[in-house]
Each structure stands twice: as structure tokens, then as C-alpha cells.
N, C-alpha and C positions, 0 to 999 in steps of 0.2 A: 504494500500500500504506500502510495507517495505521501509526502508531507502535507500537501493541500487537502487530500482526502481525509487524512488523520485529523487535521484541524477542523474540518467540517463535521466529522463524527463527534469530536469533543464538544464543539459548539452546540450540536443537537442535544447531546446528553445534558449539557449545562442548562439549556433552555427548557428541557423537559423535566428537570428535577425541581422538587419543592423542598428539598432538604437544605435548610439554611447553613448547616455546618459544612456541607460539601462546598457550597458557594463561598463561604468564609475561608475554607482551606485553600481553594483555588486562588482566591484574591490574595491571600498571604504569600503564595508562591511568587507572585509578581511584585511584591513589595521589596524594594532593594534592602539587602541585608543591613546596610549602614543606617537605614531609616528606622529599623526596629530597635527599640530601647531594651537592651539586654536585661537591665534591672527589673523592668516591668514584667518580664517573662518568668521571673523566679518566684517560687513559693515563699511564704513568710519564713518558714524554717530554714530554707536555703539562704535567705537574706541575713537571718540571725547568725548563721554559721560563718558567712563571709565577713560580717561585721566583727564577730568574735576574733577571727583570724587577723583582721586589720588591727584591732586593738592589741592583740598579742604582739604583733610586729612592732607597733608603735611603742610598746612598753619595754622592748628589749634594749639592753645597754650594749651598744656596739663599740663603746670605748674600750681600749685595751692598752696595756703598758708594754713598752719595749724593754722593760727591765728583764734582764736575763738574756736577751738577744745579744747584746754587746758582749756579755760574758762568754757566751757560746762562740761568737765570732773570734774573740780574742784567744780563747783556748785553742780553737781550731787553727788559727794563724800561727800561734806559738808552736803548736804541734808540727805544723808543716815546716816552719822555718828551722826549728831546732831538733826535729825528729823525736820529740818526746811524746 
């Protein structure tokens, strides 16, 4: 079957249906993905879990100390230079 015939068959099925969920689904297929608000498609529990993860990330302390790094570098350098 060629593409034009397939289109005509699909149009006929759309016209003949009274099922609004089918019409809605077809319409959604044509909405550009960038226009769909991802957040609005999530369930309440999914939103809560995402927000929980965001809050956990925000509460992390990413500061760290370089104490000990210099000591390791110095020890390694001395070991290479003096063979100890």
C-alpha cells in the first residue's frame, strides 16, 4: 500500500471514531516534543521523588581539603629522587 492510500485509510478511521482518547492520542503524536512540558506529565509521587533528589544534591558538601595530597606528592617525589 502506498503512503497516500495509508493516509486516506487513517483519515477515514479518525473521522469514523467517536473515541475521544484515540483523537487525543493522535493529536499528541503531532505535538512537537519540545512543546510538551515534561513536568506536567509526571505523577505527584514522581515529582516528590525528583524534588527529594534535588534537595539531597543541594545539601551535599562538595568542599574538600587538599590536606594530605601534598604529603603524598612529597613522599612520592622523595621516593623517586632518593630511591627510598
